[in-house]
C-alpha angles and dihedrals in degrees: 000000000000125000088251092055091047092051092046091055092041093053091045090057092049092048088053092052108098093210098044102037095074089064088064096056108119093008118130095242094190091056092045091049092050091050093047091047091052091047093048092047090051092052092047088052090054096256127122117271119258118246113307112274090206095057113108095030092098097244118162118235090256091051092049090051089052089052088053090047089057089053091050090051092053091048092048091050089051090058095243109166114266093242091056091047090052090051092051092046092052092047093052095040091054088070093052 
């Protein structure tokens, strides 16, 4: 699964979450998706993530961690090795 496919599924889960979806109202989803895709691709290539795409949306720390949990679920479902999933999780949680 490509980074773009992962992010598409990830954003779909967040948009279906009744608590998180209101934070996306008025957000340029194409721009957010492009940023998240670039960040995820960087992390998967062993580089540090770009600035957190969720920053500035007003999420609480618990909400941000739930956003990251959705990402982990998508990665797990795509059969990414557990070590790689842990690396991605850490990279995205750092910005919580």
